[in-house]
mmJSON file of the N, C-alpha and C atoms, coordinates in Angstrom:
{"data_MODEL":{"atom_site":{
"group_PDB":["ATOM","ATOM","ATOM","ATOM","ATOM","ATOM","ATOM","ATOM","ATOM","ATOM","ATOM","ATOM","ATOM","ATOM","ATOM","ATOM","ATOM","ATOM","ATOM","ATOM","ATOM","ATOM","ATOM","ATOM","ATOM","ATOM","ATOM","ATOM","ATOM","ATOM","ATOM","ATOM","ATOM","ATOM","ATOM","ATOM","ATOM","ATOM","ATOM","ATOM","ATOM","ATOM","ATOM","ATOM","ATOM","ATOM","ATOM","ATOM","ATOM","ATOM","ATOM","ATOM","ATOM","ATOM","ATOM","ATOM","ATOM","ATOM","ATOM","ATOM","ATOM","ATOM","ATOM","ATOM","ATOM","ATOM","ATOM","ATOM","ATOM","ATOM","ATOM","ATOM","ATOM","ATOM","ATOM","ATOM","ATOM","ATOM","ATOM","ATOM","ATOM","ATOM","ATOM","ATOM","ATOM","ATOM","ATOM","ATOM","ATOM","ATOM","ATOM","ATOM","ATOM","ATOM","ATOM","ATOM","ATOM","ATOM","ATOM","ATOM","ATOM","ATOM","ATOM","ATOM","ATOM","ATOM","ATOM","ATOM","ATOM","ATOM","ATOM","ATOM","ATOM","ATOM","ATOM","ATOM","ATOM","ATOM","ATOM","ATOM","ATOM","ATOM","ATOM","ATOM","ATOM","ATOM","ATOM","ATOM","ATOM","ATOM","ATOM","ATOM","ATOM","ATOM","ATOM","ATOM","ATOM","ATOM","ATOM","ATOM","ATOM","ATOM","ATOM","ATOM","ATOM","ATOM","ATOM","ATOM","ATOM","ATOM","ATOM","ATOM","ATOM","ATOM","ATOM","ATOM","ATOM","ATOM","ATOM","ATOM","ATOM","ATOM","ATOM","ATOM","ATOM","ATOM","ATOM","ATOM","ATOM","ATOM","ATOM","ATOM","ATOM","ATOM","ATOM","ATOM","ATOM","ATOM","ATOM","ATOM","ATOM","ATOM","ATOM","ATOM","ATOM","ATOM","ATOM","ATOM","ATOM","ATOM","ATOM","ATOM","ATOM","ATOM","ATOM","ATOM","ATOM","ATOM","ATOM","ATOM","ATOM","ATOM","ATOM","ATOM","ATOM","ATOM","ATOM","ATOM","ATOM","ATOM","ATOM","ATOM","ATOM","ATOM","ATOM","ATOM","ATOM","ATOM","ATOM","ATOM","ATOM","ATOM","ATOM","ATOM","ATOM","ATOM","ATOM","ATOM","ATOM","ATOM","ATOM","ATOM","ATOM","ATOM","ATOM","ATOM","ATOM","ATOM","ATOM","ATOM","ATOM","ATOM","ATOM"],
"id":[1,2,3,4,5,6,7,8,9,10,11,12,13,14,15,16,17,18,19,20,21,22,23,24,25,26,27,28,29,30,31,32,33,34,35,36,37,38,39,40,41,42,43,44,45,46,47,48,49,50,51,52,53,54,55,56,57,58,59,60,61,62,63,64,65,66,67,68,69,70,71,72,73,74,75,76,77,78,79,80,81,82,83,84,85,86,87,88,89,90,91,92,93,94,95,96,97,98,99,100,101,102,103,104,105,106,107,108,109,110,111,112,113,114,115,116,117,118,119,120,121,122,123,124,125,126,127,128,129,130,131,132,133,134,135,136,137,138,139,140,141,142,143,144,145,146,147,148,149,150,151,152,153,154,155,156,157,158,159,160,161,162,163,164,165,166,167,168,169,170,171,172,173,174,175,176,177,178,179,180,181,182,183,184,185,186,187,188,189,190,191,192,193,194,195,196,197,198,199,200,201,202,203,204,205,206,207,208,209,210,211,212,213,214,215,216,217,218,219,220,221,222,223,224,225,226,227,228,229,230,231,232,233,234,235,236,237,238,239,240,241,242,243],
"type_symbol":["N","C","C","N","C","C","N","C","C","N","C","C","N","C","C","N","C","C","N","C","C","N","C","C","N","C","C","N","C","C","N","C","C","N","C","C","N","C","C","N","C","C","N","C","C","N","C","C","N","C","C","N","C","C","N","C","C","N","C","C","N","C","C","N","C","C","N","C","C","N","C","C","N","C","C","N","C","C","N","C","C","N","C","C","N","C","C","N","C","C","N","C","C","N","C","C","N","C","C","N","C","C","N","C","C","N","C","C","N","C","C","N","C","C","N","C","C","N","C","C","N","C","C","N","C","C","N","C","C","N","C","C","N","C","C","N","C","C","N","C","C","N","C","C","N","C","C","N","C","C","N","C","C","N","C","C","N","C","C","N","C","C","N","C","C","N","C","C","N","C","C","N","C","C","N","C","C","N","C","C","N","C","C","N","C","C","N","C","C","N","C","C","N","C","C","N","C","C","N","C","C","N","C","C","N","C","C","N","C","C","N","C","C","N","C","C","N","C","C","N","C","C","N","C","C","N","C","C","N","C","C","N","C","C","N","C","C","N","C","C","N","C","C"],
"label_atom_id":["N","CA","C","N","CA","C","N","CA","C","N","CA","C","N","CA","C","N","CA","C","N","CA","C","N","CA","C","N","CA","C","N","CA","C","N","CA","C","N","CA","C","N","CA","C","N","CA","C","N","CA","C","N","CA","C","N","CA","C","N","CA","C","N","CA","C","N","CA","C","N","CA","C","N","CA","C","N","CA","C","N","CA","C","N","CA","C","N","CA","C","N","CA","C","N","CA","C","N","CA","C","N","CA","C","N","CA","C","N","CA","C","N","CA","C","N","CA","C","N","CA","C","N","CA","C","N","CA","C","N","CA","C","N","CA","C","N","CA","C","N","CA","C","N","CA","C","N","CA","C","N","CA","C","N","CA","C","N","CA","C","N","CA","C","N","CA","C","N","CA","C","N","CA","C","N","CA","C","N","CA","C","N","CA","C","N","CA","C","N","CA","C","N","CA","C","N","CA","C","N","CA","C","N","CA","C","N","CA","C","N","CA","C","N","CA","C","N","CA","C","N","CA","C","N","CA","C","N","CA","C","N","CA","C","N","CA","C","N","CA","C","N","CA","C","N","CA","C","N","CA","C","N","CA","C","N","CA","C","N","CA","C","N","CA","C","N","CA","C","N","CA","C","N","CA","C","N","CA","C","N","CA","C"],
"label_alt_id":[null,null,null,null,null,null,null,null,null,null,null,null,null,null,null,null,null,null,null,null,null,null,null,null,null,null,null,null,null,null,null,null,null,null,null,null,null,null,null,null,null,null,null,null,null,null,null,null,null,null,null,null,null,null,null,null,null,null,null,null,null,null,null,null,null,null,null,null,null,null,null,null,null,null,null,null,null,null,null,null,null,null,null,null,null,null,null,null,null,null,null,null,null,null,null,null,null,null,null,null,null,null,null,null,null,null,null,null,null,null,null,null,null,null,null,null,null,null,null,null,null,null,null,null,null,null,null,null,null,null,null,null,null,null,null,null,null,null,null,null,null,null,null,null,null,null,null,null,null,null,null,null,null,null,null,null,null,null,null,null,null,null,null,null,null,null,null,null,null,null,null,null,null,null,null,null,null,null,null,null,null,null,null,null,null,null,null,null,null,null,null,null,null,null,null,null,null,null,null,null,null,null,null,null,null,null,null,null,null,null,null,null,null,null,null,null,null,null,null,null,null,null,null,null,null,null,null,null,null,null,null,null,null,null,null,null,null,null,null,null,null,null,null],
"label_comp_id":["MET","MET","MET","VAL","VAL","VAL","LYS","LYS","LYS","LEU","LEU","LEU","SER","SER","SER","THR","THR","THR","LEU","LEU","LEU","ARG","ARG","ARG","ASN","ASN","ASN","ILE","ILE","ILE","ALA","ALA","ALA","GLU","GLU","GLU","THR","THR","THR","ALA","ALA","ALA","PRO","PRO","PRO","TYR","TYR","TYR","PHE","PHE","PHE","HIS","HIS","HIS","ASN","ASN","ASN","GLY","GLY","GLY","MET","MET","MET","ILE","ILE","ILE","TRP","TRP","TRP","SER","SER","SER","LEU","LEU","LEU","LYS","LYS","LYS","GLU","GLU","GLU","ALA","ALA","ALA","VAL","VAL","VAL","GLN","GLN","GLN","GLU","GLU","GLU","MET","MET","MET","GLY","GLY","GLY","ARG","ARG","ARG","THR","THR","THR","GLN","GLN","GLN","LEU","LEU","LEU","GLY","GLY","GLY","MET","MET","MET","GLU","GLU","GLU","ILE","ILE","ILE","SER","SER","SER","ASP","ASP","ASP","ASP","ASP","ASP","GLU","GLU","GLU","ALA","ALA","ALA","LYS","LYS","LYS","LYS","LYS","LYS","ILE","ILE","ILE","VAL","VAL","VAL","SER","SER","SER","PHE","PHE","PHE","LEU","LEU","LEU","LYS","LYS","LYS","SER","SER","SER","LEU","LEU","LEU","THR","THR","THR","GLY","GLY","GLY","LYS","LYS","LYS","LYS","LYS","LYS","PRO","PRO","PRO","THR","THR","THR","ILE","ILE","ILE","SER","SER","SER","TYR","TYR","TYR","PRO","PRO","PRO","ILE","ILE","ILE","LEU","LEU","LEU","PRO","PRO","PRO","ALA","ALA","ALA","SER","SER","SER","THR","THR","THR","GLU","GLU","GLU","LYS","LYS","LYS","THR","THR","THR","PRO","PRO","PRO","HIS","HIS","HIS","PRO","PRO","PRO","ASN","ASN","ASN","THR","THR","THR","LYS","LYS","LYS"],
"label_asym_id":["A","A","A","A","A","A","A","A","A","A","A","A","A","A","A","A","A","A","A","A","A","A","A","A","A","A","A","A","A","A","A","A","A","A","A","A","A","A","A","A","A","A","A","A","A","A","A","A","A","A","A","A","A","A","A","A","A","A","A","A","A","A","A","A","A","A","A","A","A","A","A","A","A","A","A","A","A","A","A","A","A","A","A","A","A","A","A","A","A","A","A","A","A","A","A","A","A","A","A","A","A","A","A","A","A","A","A","A","A","A","A","A","A","A","A","A","A","A","A","A","A","A","A","A","A","A","A","A","A","A","A","A","A","A","A","A","A","A","A","A","A","A","A","A","A","A","A","A","A","A","A","A","A","A","A","A","A","A","A","A","A","A","A","A","A","A","A","A","A","A","A","A","A","A","A","A","A","A","A","A","A","A","A","A","A","A","A","A","A","A","A","A","A","A","A","A","A","A","A","A","A","A","A","A","A","A","A","A","A","A","A","A","A","A","A","A","A","A","A","A","A","A","A","A","A","A","A","A","A","A","A","A","A","A","A","A","A","A","A","A","A","A","A"],
"label_entity_id":["1","1","1","1","1","1","1","1","1","1","1","1","1","1","1","1","1","1","1","1","1","1","1","1","1","1","1","1","1","1","1","1","1","1","1","1","1","1","1","1","1","1","1","1","1","1","1","1","1","1","1","1","1","1","1","1","1","1","1","1","1","1","1","1","1","1","1","1","1","1","1","1","1","1","1","1","1","1","1","1","1","1","1","1","1","1","1","1","1","1","1","1","1","1","1","1","1","1","1","1","1","1","1","1","1","1","1","1","1","1","1","1","1","1","1","1","1","1","1","1","1","1","1","1","1","1","1","1","1","1","1","1","1","1","1","1","1","1","1","1","1","1","1","1","1","1","1","1","1","1","1","1","1","1","1","1","1","1","1","1","1","1","1","1","1","1","1","1","1","1","1","1","1","1","1","1","1","1","1","1","1","1","1","1","1","1","1","1","1","1","1","1","1","1","1","1","1","1","1","1","1","1","1","1","1","1","1","1","1","1","1","1","1","1","1","1","1","1","1","1","1","1","1","1","1","1","1","1","1","1","1","1","1","1","1","1","1","1","1","1","1","1","1"],
"label_seq_id":[1,1,1,2,2,2,3,3,3,4,4,4,5,5,5,6,6,6,7,7,7,8,8,8,9,9,9,10,10,10,11,11,11,12,12,12,13,13,13,14,14,14,15,15,15,16,16,16,17,17,17,18,18,18,19,19,19,20,20,20,21,21,21,22,22,22,23,23,23,24,24,24,25,25,25,26,26,26,27,27,27,28,28,28,29,29,29,30,30,30,31,31,31,32,32,32,33,33,33,34,34,34,35,35,35,36,36,36,37,37,37,38,38,38,39,39,39,40,40,40,41,41,41,42,42,42,43,43,43,44,44,44,45,45,45,46,46,46,47,47,47,48,48,48,49,49,49,50,50,50,51,51,51,52,52,52,53,53,53,54,54,54,55,55,55,56,56,56,57,57,57,58,58,58,59,59,59,60,60,60,61,61,61,62,62,62,63,63,63,64,64,64,65,65,65,66,66,66,67,67,67,68,68,68,69,69,69,70,70,70,71,71,71,72,72,72,73,73,73,74,74,74,75,75,75,76,76,76,77,77,77,78,78,78,79,79,79,80,80,80,81,81,81],
"pdbx_PDB_ins_code":[null,null,null,null,null,null,null,null,null,null,null,null,null,null,null,null,null,null,null,null,null,null,null,null,null,null,null,null,null,null,null,null,null,null,null,null,null,null,null,null,null,null,null,null,null,null,null,null,null,null,null,null,null,null,null,null,null,null,null,null,null,null,null,null,null,null,null,null,null,null,null,null,null,null,null,null,null,null,null,null,null,null,null,null,null,null,null,null,null,null,null,null,null,null,null,null,null,null,null,null,null,null,null,null,null,null,null,null,null,null,null,null,null,null,null,null,null,null,null,null,null,null,null,null,null,null,null,null,null,null,null,null,null,null,null,null,null,null,null,null,null,null,null,null,null,null,null,null,null,null,null,null,null,null,null,null,null,null,null,null,null,null,null,null,null,null,null,null,null,null,null,null,null,null,null,null,null,null,null,null,null,null,null,null,null,null,null,null,null,null,null,null,null,null,null,null,null,null,null,null,null,null,null,null,null,null,null,null,null,null,null,null,null,null,null,null,null,null,null,null,null,null,null,null,null,null,null,null,null,null,null,null,null,null,null,null,null,null,null,null,null,null,null],
"Cartn_x":[18.176,19.478,19.314,20.195,20.178,21.556,21.59,22.864,23.19,24.353,24.798,25.685,25.608,26.479,27.879,28.83,30.215,30.373,31.415,31.707,32.64,33.154,34.028,33.263,33.868,33.292,32.017,31.85,30.647,30.514,31.627,31.575,30.966,30.857,30.33,28.924,28.262,26.979,25.791,25.875,24.716,23.559,22.351,21.877,21.988,21.895,22.129,20.834,20.891,19.821,18.777,17.911,16.95,15.999,15.769,14.812,15.484,16.805,17.529,17.285,16.956,16.616,17.836,18.996,20.183,21.196,21.618,22.54,23.966,24.192,25.529,26.07,27.294,27.905,28.081,28.415,28.561,27.227,26.154,24.83,24.462,24.832,24.543,25.285,26.539,27.33,26.672,26.26,25.631,24.285,23.525,22.243,22.444,23.446,23.735,24.171,24.908,25.29,24.065,23.105,21.879,21.046,20.774,19.826,20.431,21.684,22.287,23.058,23.668,24.501,23.891,22.837,22.208,23.108,23.944,24.846,24.935,25.299,25.491,26.948,27.154,28.495,28.708,29.74,30.009,30.419,30.369,30.794,32.245,33.116,34.527,34.719,34.013,34.103,33.582,32.477,31.889,32.851,33.53,34.497,35.625,36.074,37.145,36.66,35.443,34.89,34.712,34.22,34.043,35.396,36.428,37.773,38.205,37.941,38.261,37.446,36.143,35.289,35.719,36.159,36.646,37.92,38.699,39.925,39.619,38.376,37.966,37.559,37.669,37.337,38.466,38.096,39.097,38.659,39.469,39.195,38.018,37.118,35.975,36.306,35.788,36.045,35.318,35.913,35.277,34.226,33.043,31.959,31.594,31.644,31.237,30.092,29.074,27.897,27.934,27.43,27.424,26.413,26.722,25.786,25.01,23.736,22.893,22.26,21.981,21.316,19.877,19.335,17.944,17.006,15.91,14.901,14.167,13.778,12.994,11.776,10.977,9.815,10.241,11.444,11.935,12.627,12.777,13.42,12.529,13.065,12.234,11.78,10.579,10.042,10.468,10.601,10.967,9.861,10.265,9.3,8.767,7.505,6.909,6.116,6.17,5.414,6.291],
"Cartn_y":[-4.826,-5.441,-6.953,-7.545,-8.982,-9.525,-10.595,-11.231,-12.23,-12.1,-12.999,-14.089,-15.245,-16.328,-16.128,-16.828,-16.73,-17.296,-16.885,-17.413,-18.618,-18.95,-20.12,-21.364,-22.165,-23.411,-23.19,-22.003,-21.687,-22.601,-23.076,-23.951,-25.309,-25.618,-26.923,-26.835,-25.708,-25.522,-25.313,-25.805,-25.688,-26.49,-26.126,-25.035,-23.69,-22.627,-21.289,-20.495,-19.512,-18.574,-19.226,-18.405,-18.865,-19.933,-19.948,-20.908,-22.07,-22.084,-23.181,-23.323,-22.247,-22.308,-22.397,-21.978,-21.963,-22.965,-23.875,-24.946,-24.691,-23.732,-23.443,-22.181,-22.253,-21.09,-19.96,-20.3,-19.285,-18.564,-19.32,-18.702,-17.845,-18.297,-17.525,-16.188,-16.21,-14.98,-14.026,-14.541,-13.694,-13.152,-13.957,-13.5,-12.397,-12.551,-11.508,-10.21,-10.326,-9.137,-8.393,-9.147,-8.513,-7.91,-8.686,-8.228,-7.272,-7.486,-6.65,-5.456,-5.646,-4.575,-3.89,-4.504,-3.915,-3.96,-4.999,-5.104,-6.549,-6.711,-8.039,-8.453,-9.619,-10.168,-11.174,-10.962,-11.839,-13.229,-14.187,-15.55,-15.573,-14.807,-14.769,-14.166,-13.062,-12.438,-13.386,-14.058,-14.991,-16.139,-16.638,-17.725,-17.276,-16.038,-15.516,-15.372,-14.901,-14.759,-16.135,-17.1,-18.463,-19.059,-18.799,-19.286,-18.736,-17.46,-16.862,-17.518,-17.675,-18.272,-19.706,-20.44,-21.807,-21.811,-20.725,-20.651,-20.507,-20.212,-20.074,-21.41,-22.48,-23.805,-24.277,-24.738,-25.171,-26.418,-26.779,-27.947,-27.669,-28.602,-28.446,-29.081,-28.505,-29.113,-30.454,-31.357,-32.645,-32.471,-32.937,-32.862,-34.279,-34.555,-35.887,-35.726,-36.504,-36.453,-37.614,-37.391,-38.489,-39.556,-40.794,-41.882,-42.113,-41.829,-41.944,-43.325,-43.78,-45.079,-44.983,-46.116,-46.154,-45.837,-45.167,-44.887,-46.162,-46.238,-47.381,-46.837,-47.728,-47.292,-46.536,-46.775,-46.128,-44.786,-44.443,-43.178,-42.023,-41.096,-39.973,-39.096,-38.63,-37.702,-36.276,-35.417,-34.033,-33.335,-32.423,-31.641,-30.546,-30.589,-29.596,-28.528,-28.534,-27.528,-26.418],
"Cartn_z":[22.665,22.681,22.525,21.749,21.528,21.876,22.669,23.003,21.908,21.345,20.293,20.86,20.268,20.703,20.116,20.678,20.233,18.817,18.139,16.81,16.873,18.061,18.182,17.758,16.906,16.385,15.563,15.007,14.226,13.008,12.463,11.287,11.618,12.905,13.328,13.907,13.744,14.429,13.5,12.269,11.366,11.941,11.669,10.831,11.555,10.79,11.316,11.464,12.335,12.67,13.578,14.094,15.094,14.57,13.265,12.705,11.976,11.93,11.301,9.81,9.139,7.719,6.801,7.267,6.404,6.923,6.045,6.421,5.977,5.117,4.607,5.275,5.788,6.422,5.413,4.184,3.134,2.896,2.83,2.643,3.851,5.047,6.256,6.226,5.797,5.691,4.689,3.553,2.532,3.018,3.731,4.263,5.295,6.15,7.134,6.448,5.346,4.583,4.083,3.563,3.043,4.16,5.209,6.226,7.245,7.633,8.669,8.113,6.95,6.395,5.189,4.616,3.434,2.214,2.11,0.97,0.502,-0.74,-1.308,-1.107,-0.537,-0.361,-1.483,-2.275,-3.421,-2.946,-3.864,-3.53,-3.061,-3.737,-3.367,-1.978,-1.685,-0.362,0.716,0.411,1.376,1.667,0.637,0.84,1.767,1.617,2.477,3.92,4.094,5.444,6.077,5.304,5.814,6.199,5.413,5.763,7.115,7.335,8.632,9.749,9.528,10.554,10.882,9.851,10.089,10.925,10.848,11.642,13.135,13.472,14.868,15.489,14.703,15.209,16.118,17.28,18.244,18.98,19.953,20.76,21.684,21.768,22.662,24.007,25.088,26.392,26.502,27.241,27.488,28.575,28.294,29.273,29.659,30.94,31.393,32.387,32.187,33.041,34.025,35.235,36.199,35.779,36.096,35.839,37.125,37.072,38.256,38.326,39.532,39.641,39.146,38.734,38.27,39.431,39.135,40.154,40.525,41.782,42.272,43.003,43.558,44.331,45.584,46.079,47.303,47.026,45.751,45.406,45.86,46.653,47.114,45.947,46.019,45.008,45.362,44.385,44.688,45.48,46.33,47.1,46.205,45.861,44.947,45.675,47.002,47.77,48.215],
"occupancy":[1.0,1.0,1.0,1.0,1.0,1.0,1.0,1.0,1.0,1.0,1.0,1.0,1.0,1.0,1.0,1.0,1.0,1.0,1.0,1.0,1.0,1.0,1.0,1.0,1.0,1.0,1.0,1.0,1.0,1.0,1.0,1.0,1.0,1.0,1.0,1.0,1.0,1.0,1.0,1.0,1.0,1.0,1.0,1.0,1.0,1.0,1.0,1.0,1.0,1.0,1.0,1.0,1.0,1.0,1.0,1.0,1.0,1.0,1.0,1.0,1.0,1.0,1.0,1.0,1.0,1.0,1.0,1.0,1.0,1.0,1.0,1.0,1.0,1.0,1.0,1.0,1.0,1.0,1.0,1.0,1.0,1.0,1.0,1.0,1.0,1.0,1.0,1.0,1.0,1.0,1.0,1.0,1.0,1.0,1.0,1.0,1.0,1.0,1.0,1.0,1.0,1.0,1.0,1.0,1.0,1.0,1.0,1.0,1.0,1.0,1.0,1.0,1.0,1.0,1.0,1.0,1.0,1.0,1.0,1.0,1.0,1.0,1.0,1.0,1.0,1.0,1.0,1.0,1.0,1.0,1.0,1.0,1.0,1.0,1.0,1.0,1.0,1.0,1.0,1.0,1.0,1.0,1.0,1.0,1.0,1.0,1.0,1.0,1.0,1.0,1.0,1.0,1.0,1.0,1.0,1.0,1.0,1.0,1.0,1.0,1.0,1.0,1.0,1.0,1.0,1.0,1.0,1.0,1.0,1.0,1.0,1.0,1.0,1.0,1.0,1.0,1.0,1.0,1.0,1.0,1.0,1.0,1.0,1.0,1.0,1.0,1.0,1.0,1.0,1.0,1.0,1.0,1.0,1.0,1.0,1.0,1.0,1.0,1.0,1.0,1.0,1.0,1.0,1.0,1.0,1.0,1.0,1.0,1.0,1.0,1.0,1.0,1.0,1.0,1.0,1.0,1.0,1.0,1.0,1.0,1.0,1.0,1.0,1.0,1.0,1.0,1.0,1.0,1.0,1.0,1.0,1.0,1.0,1.0,1.0,1.0,1.0,1.0,1.0,1.0,1.0,1.0,1.0],
"B_iso_or_equiv":[0.0,0.0,0.0,0.0,0.0,0.0,0.0,0.0,0.0,0.0,0.0,0.0,0.0,0.0,0.0,0.0,0.0,0.0,0.0,0.0,0.0,0.0,0.0,0.0,0.0,0.0,0.0,0.0,0.0,0.0,0.0,0.0,0.0,0.0,0.0,0.0,0.0,0.0,0.0,0.0,0.0,0.0,0.0,0.0,0.0,0.0,0.0,0.0,0.0,0.0,0.0,0.0,0.0,0.0,0.0,0.0,0.0,0.0,0.0,0.0,0.0,0.0,0.0,0.0,0.0,0.0,0.0,0.0,0.0,0.0,0.0,0.0,0.0,0.0,0.0,0.0,0.0,0.0,0.0,0.0,0.0,0.0,0.0,0.0,0.0,0.0,0.0,0.0,0.0,0.0,0.0,0.0,0.0,0.0,0.0,0.0,0.0,0.0,0.0,0.0,0.0,0.0,0.0,0.0,0.0,0.0,0.0,0.0,0.0,0.0,0.0,0.0,0.0,0.0,0.0,0.0,0.0,0.0,0.0,0.0,0.0,0.0,0.0,0.0,0.0,0.0,0.0,0.0,0.0,0.0,0.0,0.0,0.0,0.0,0.0,0.0,0.0,0.0,0.0,0.0,0.0,0.0,0.0,0.0,0.0,0.0,0.0,0.0,0.0,0.0,0.0,0.0,0.0,0.0,0.0,0.0,0.0,0.0,0.0,0.0,0.0,0.0,0.0,0.0,0.0,0.0,0.0,0.0,0.0,0.0,0.0,0.0,0.0,0.0,0.0,0.0,0.0,0.0,0.0,0.0,0.0,0.0,0.0,0.0,0.0,0.0,0.0,0.0,0.0,0.0,0.0,0.0,0.0,0.0,0.0,0.0,0.0,0.0,0.0,0.0,0.0,0.0,0.0,0.0,0.0,0.0,0.0,0.0,0.0,0.0,0.0,0.0,0.0,0.0,0.0,0.0,0.0,0.0,0.0,0.0,0.0,0.0,0.0,0.0,0.0,0.0,0.0,0.0,0.0,0.0,0.0,0.0,0.0,0.0,0.0,0.0,0.0,0.0,0.0,0.0,0.0,0.0,0.0],
"pdbx_formal_charge":[null,null,null,null,null,null,null,null,null,null,null,null,null,null,null,null,null,null,null,null,null,null,null,null,null,null,null,null,null,null,null,null,null,null,null,null,null,null,null,null,null,null,null,null,null,null,null,null,null,null,null,null,null,null,null,null,null,null,null,null,null,null,null,null,null,null,null,null,null,null,null,null,null,null,null,null,null,null,null,null,null,null,null,null,null,null,null,null,null,null,null,null,null,null,null,null,null,null,null,null,null,null,null,null,null,null,null,null,null,null,null,null,null,null,null,null,null,null,null,null,null,null,null,null,null,null,null,null,null,null,null,null,null,null,null,null,null,null,null,null,null,null,null,null,null,null,null,null,null,null,null,null,null,null,null,null,null,null,null,null,null,null,null,null,null,null,null,null,null,null,null,null,null,null,null,null,null,null,null,null,null,null,null,null,null,null,null,null,null,null,null,null,null,null,null,null,null,null,null,null,null,null,null,null,null,null,null,null,null,null,null,null,null,null,null,null,null,null,null,null,null,null,null,null,null,null,null,null,null,null,null,null,null,null,null,null,null,null,null,null,null,null,null],
"auth_seq_id":[1,1,1,2,2,2,3,3,3,4,4,4,5,5,5,6,6,6,7,7,7,8,8,8,9,9,9,10,10,10,11,11,11,12,12,12,13,13,13,14,14,14,15,15,15,16,16,16,17,17,17,18,18,18,19,19,19,20,20,20,21,21,21,22,22,22,23,23,23,24,24,24,25,25,25,26,26,26,27,27,27,28,28,28,29,29,29,30,30,30,31,31,31,32,32,32,33,33,33,34,34,34,35,35,35,36,36,36,37,37,37,38,38,38,39,39,39,40,40,40,41,41,41,42,42,42,43,43,43,44,44,44,45,45,45,46,46,46,47,47,47,48,48,48,49,49,49,50,50,50,51,51,51,52,52,52,53,53,53,54,54,54,55,55,55,56,56,56,57,57,57,58,58,58,59,59,59,60,60,60,61,61,61,62,62,62,63,63,63,64,64,64,65,65,65,66,66,66,67,67,67,68,68,68,69,69,69,70,70,70,71,71,71,72,72,72,73,73,73,74,74,74,75,75,75,76,76,76,77,77,77,78,78,78,79,79,79,80,80,80,81,81,81],
"auth_comp_id":["MET","MET","MET","VAL","VAL","VAL","LYS","LYS","LYS","LEU","LEU","LEU","SER","SER","SER","THR","THR","THR","LEU","LEU","LEU","ARG","ARG","ARG","ASN","ASN","ASN","ILE","ILE","ILE","ALA","ALA","ALA","GLU","GLU","GLU","THR","THR","THR","ALA","ALA","ALA","PRO","PRO","PRO","TYR","TYR","TYR","PHE","PHE","PHE","HIS","HIS","HIS","ASN","ASN","ASN","GLY","GLY","GLY","MET","MET","MET","ILE","ILE","ILE","TRP","TRP","TRP","SER","SER","SER","LEU","LEU","LEU","LYS","LYS","LYS","GLU","GLU","GLU","ALA","ALA","ALA","VAL","VAL","VAL","GLN","GLN","GLN","GLU","GLU","GLU","MET","MET","MET","GLY","GLY","GLY","ARG","ARG","ARG","THR","THR","THR","GLN","GLN","GLN","LEU","LEU","LEU","GLY","GLY","GLY","MET","MET","MET","GLU","GLU","GLU","ILE","ILE","ILE","SER","SER","SER","ASP","ASP","ASP","ASP","ASP","ASP","GLU","GLU","GLU","ALA","ALA","ALA","LYS","LYS","LYS","LYS","LYS","LYS","ILE","ILE","ILE","VAL","VAL","VAL","SER","SER","SER","PHE","PHE","PHE","LEU","LEU","LEU","LYS","LYS","LYS","SER","SER","SER","LEU","LEU","LEU","THR","THR","THR","GLY","GLY","GLY","LYS","LYS","LYS","LYS","LYS","LYS","PRO","PRO","PRO","THR","THR","THR","ILE","ILE","ILE","SER","SER","SER","TYR","TYR","TYR","PRO","PRO","PRO","ILE","ILE","ILE","LEU","LEU","LEU","PRO","PRO","PRO","ALA","ALA","ALA","SER","SER","SER","THR","THR","THR","GLU","GLU","GLU","LYS","LYS","LYS","THR","THR","THR","PRO","PRO","PRO","HIS","HIS","HIS","PRO","PRO","PRO","ASN","ASN","ASN","THR","THR","THR","LYS","LYS","LYS"],
"auth_asym_id":["A","A","A","A","A","A","A","A","A","A","A","A","A","A","A","A","A","A","A","A","A","A","A","A","A","A","A","A","A","A","A","A","A","A","A","A","A","A","A","A","A","A","A","A","A","A","A","A","A","A","A","A","A","A","A","A","A","A","A","A","A","A","A","A","A","A","A","A","A","A","A","A","A","A","A","A","A","A","A","A","A","A","A","A","A","A","A","A","A","A","A","A","A","A","A","A","A","A","A","A","A","A","A","A","A","A","A","A","A","A","A","A","A","A","A","A","A","A","A","A","A","A","A","A","A","A","A","A","A","A","A","A","A","A","A","A","A","A","A","A","A","A","A","A","A","A","A","A","A","A","A","A","A","A","A","A","A","A","A","A","A","A","A","A","A","A","A","A","A","A","A","A","A","A","A","A","A","A","A","A","A","A","A","A","A","A","A","A","A","A","A","A","A","A","A","A","A","A","A","A","A","A","A","A","A","A","A","A","A","A","A","A","A","A","A","A","A","A","A","A","A","A","A","A","A","A","A","A","A","A","A","A","A","A","A","A","A","A","A","A","A","A","A"],
"auth_atom_id":["N","CA","C","N","CA","C","N","CA","C","N","CA","C","N","CA","C","N","CA","C","N","CA","C","N","CA","C","N","CA","C","N","CA","C","N","CA","C","N","CA","C","N","CA","C","N","CA","C","N","CA","C","N","CA","C","N","CA","C","N","CA","C","N","CA","C","N","CA","C","N","CA","C","N","CA","C","N","CA","C","N","CA","C","N","CA","C","N","CA","C","N","CA","C","N","CA","C","N","CA","C","N","CA","C","N","CA","C","N","CA","C","N","CA","C","N","CA","C","N","CA","C","N","CA","C","N","CA","C","N","CA","C","N","CA","C","N","CA","C","N","CA","C","N","CA","C","N","CA","C","N","CA","C","N","CA","C","N","CA","C","N","CA","C","N","CA","C","N","CA","C","N","CA","C","N","CA","C","N","CA","C","N","CA","C","N","CA","C","N","CA","C","N","CA","C","N","CA","C","N","CA","C","N","CA","C","N","CA","C","N","CA","C","N","CA","C","N","CA","C","N","CA","C","N","CA","C","N","CA","C","N","CA","C","N","CA","C","N","CA","C","N","CA","C","N","CA","C","N","CA","C","N","CA","C","N","CA","C","N","CA","C","N","CA","C","N","CA","C","N","CA","C","N","CA","C","N","CA","C","N","CA","C"],
"pdbx_PDB_model_num":[1,1,1,1,1,1,1,1,1,1,1,1,1,1,1,1,1,1,1,1,1,1,1,1,1,1,1,1,1,1,1,1,1,1,1,1,1,1,1,1,1,1,1,1,1,1,1,1,1,1,1,1,1,1,1,1,1,1,1,1,1,1,1,1,1,1,1,1,1,1,1,1,1,1,1,1,1,1,1,1,1,1,1,1,1,1,1,1,1,1,1,1,1,1,1,1,1,1,1,1,1,1,1,1,1,1,1,1,1,1,1,1,1,1,1,1,1,1,1,1,1,1,1,1,1,1,1,1,1,1,1,1,1,1,1,1,1,1,1,1,1,1,1,1,1,1,1,1,1,1,1,1,1,1,1,1,1,1,1,1,1,1,1,1,1,1,1,1,1,1,1,1,1,1,1,1,1,1,1,1,1,1,1,1,1,1,1,1,1,1,1,1,1,1,1,1,1,1,1,1,1,1,1,1,1,1,1,1,1,1,1,1,1,1,1,1,1,1,1,1,1,1,1,1,1,1,1,1,1,1,1,1,1,1,1,1,1,1,1,1,1,1,1]
}}}
């Protein structure tokens, strides 16, 4: 079993696949057709699928990280025991 990531905002997450070899969403769709479905996806079909995938683009949540003070000589070290 393999856990797949969500398709939300997929148009904004290039490069694609575990090795980052494909940079075009259209090429990724066609590659998945060949490897997962054993079929050739035409350029026109791929464009329609990409249009659908782009419709899944939405607002991203705002993430704010705390600003921590700089470490000094008096900063306690983590307990590693």
